[in-house]
Each structure stands twice: as C-alpha cells, then as structure tokens.
N, C-alpha and C positions, 0 to 999 in steps of 0.2 A: 769405339775407335773413331777417331776423327782424322780424315785425310783432307788436306787442303791442297788443291792443284791450281796453280796460276799459269795461264797461257795468254800472253798479251793482255788484252783488257778483259778477258773472260776469267771469272773466278767461280770455282765450284766448291761448295762445302758439302761433303758427303758424310752423312751420319750413318754409321753402321752399328751392328750389334743390337743390344737391348737398351741403348741410351734413350730411345724414344719409342717404346714398345706399343704405345697406343696412338701414336701419330699426333699427340697434342703439342709436341715441341718441348715438353718439360722432361728433364731427367729426374730419375728417382735416386736419391742419395741418402735417404733417411733410413737408418737401420730398423726403425719400427714400422716402416712402410716400404718394403722392397718392391721393385717393379713386378708386375704380374707376368711371368714368363708364359709362353704359349704351351709348354709341355713340362710342368714341374714333375719331379718324381720323388718319392720318399719311401724309405724303408724304416721309418721310426725316427725318433729324436732322442737326445740325451734325457735321462730321467729328471735332471735338474739343470736347466739352461743357464742358471746363475752360478754354477759351481764348476770350476776348472777340472776337478777330478771326474765329474760325471761326463764332461765332454771327452776327456782323455780316455776313460774306460769305453765310451761309445765308439770313438774313432780307432782305437787300437786294433790292428789286424784287418782294417777295412781298405777298400779301394775306392777313392773318391774320383768321380769323373765330372768335369765341368766343360761345357761347350758354349761358346759365344759365337753366334752366327753374325756374319757381316753381309748385309744385302741392302742395296739402295740403287736407285736409278734416278738420274736427273737429266732431262732433255729440254732443248729449246731451239730457237731459230739458229743460234750460233754454234750449237754442238751438243754433245751429250757426255755423260760420265756414268759409270756403273761400278759397283763393288759387289763381289760375291765371295762365297767360301766362308771361312771362319777359323776360329782358334779352338783347339781342344787341349785339355790338360788332364793327365792321369797322375794321381797321387797315390802311391802305395804306402800306407802308414803301418808300420810294423809294431808289434807289441813291445819290442825292446827299444822303442822310441826312435828307431832309424826310419828313413824314408827314401823312396825312389820316386823321381819326378820325370815325366815325359811331356814335352810341349811340342805341338805341331801347328803351324800357321800356314794354311793354304788359301789365305786371302788374295783375291785377284782384283786389281784395279785397272779399268780400261777407260780411256778418254779419247774423244774424237771432236776436233774443232777445226772447221773449215780448212780442209786439206792436210791437217796434221792428226795423226793417230799415235797413241801411246798406250802401252800395256805392260804389266808385269806378269801376265797370264801365260807362263811358260810350263805349267804343270809341275814345277818344282816347289815343294813345300819347305818352309824353314822348320828345322827340327832342333830341339835342344833337350838335353837330359841332365839331371843333377841328382845328388844324393847327400844325405847328411842326417841331422837329428831334428825331431819335431817335438813340440810341446803345445800346451794350451795355457794361456795366461788370461786372467780377468783384469779389466780396468773399468771402473765405474759401471759395473754390471754388464759390460760387453765382453764376450769371449773372443779372444784372438788366437788364431792358429798361427804358430810361430815356427818358422823354418830357419835352421842354421845350416848352411851348406858346408860341405867339406872344404870349400874354398874360403870359408869365413864370412860369407855374406849372410845377413839376417833379414828376413821378411816377416812382417806382421800383417795378418789378414783378418779383419773383423768378421764375425759370423752372427747370424740371426736365425730365429725359427719363426715361421709364419704358417699357420694351418698345417702343421706336421711336415713342413718342407724346410730343409736347411738351406740357407743362402750364404754365400761368401761374397765379400766386397773385393773386387779385383783391382784395387789401387791402394797405394799407401797413403793417398790423400783422401781426407774425409769429404772433400767437396767435388771430387771428380771420380769417374769410374762407375761401374754398374754393380748392382746386386744380382748375382747369377745363382740359379738353383743348382744344388749339388746332388748328383746321383750317387747313391751309396751301393757298392757292389761287394761281392766276396773277393777278398784279396788272394789271388793265386800265386803271388810272388813271395810272400812272407806271412807269418802268423802274427 
C-alpha cells in the first residue's frame, strides 16, 4: 500500500505492507522470487503446480487466509507520519466451486506537521464481503485463482510456490502489488 500525504511543502511517502520487506527499497514483483515474508506458513502445496486440476483439488474445501501488515514511521524536523494496522482476507473455497470472501482493513494513518494533525485512526475497520464462483486457470505456466462474484466482477490473482509456501499476488497488475504468503486452514463454512 502506498499513501501519499501532501501538506503545504511537506510531502510524505509512506510505504507499508510487504512492498519493502528487507528495507532495500526494492519491491518484489517476480513470481519466481516472491518477497521473503517474516512468518510464512504452509500446510502443503498442490501435487503439480503446473496443472490447474491439481491446484483446484488442493484448494477445494480450504480456508485461505492472507494478511498484509501496514507499518511505517517517518519523522523529521517539520513533522511525522505513521501507518499501522493492516488488511486481512479470508477466502472460503468450497468443493462445489462457490466461495465466500471477507475483507477487513484496519489500516491507520496519522500525520503531524507543525500545528496540524490528521488521522483516520478512529477504531473503525473497513469491512467487505462477497461470494460467487472460483476456479483455477493456467496461463504460460502460471496458476491464477479466478473469482467471479455474484455481482459479475471477475478477479485474476497469480499464485506461486516457493519452499513449500504458496504465495498470491494481490494486484491485477504484474508490475505493482506484493507477493503475500497464504495460510491454508480447515474450512469450517463449507466442504
């Protein structure tokens, strides 16, 4: 996530989430080299990461959890800015190819510049839910998790496996966004 806040002549660029996990300033967008998250988790991977049917069989009946933290602090003589919180996504993928999706954003941005303070830190999280149909499609050896919502919207999210950890790319653009580790859990909503 990038938040740009302009106040008079002060410009703060706050980088949050996993865009710069190692502090080098470089984002990781390469499917064959996802960023190294601080706490990856894995409960196995598809038997054949090059085959849509293997991905589909693996995900059917699973609960996928993705969390992207947002934390940064920038301070100087003229002021400071901070970002905290994060975004969580719960995907319940059912064997009948239906899905339920829950999104919670509790990101908080605070800015203080010579006599002016601003914040969206009111304790209220942005929440969104959706449902529809899911599938896995392959394109040039890359597996895409495809969601078609009941409202007709379609989203394609590339996936990758590194060291027995599944990563999903949380942007439809191949040049922006982050590779985030996916936690796989038992699905208690549907089989």
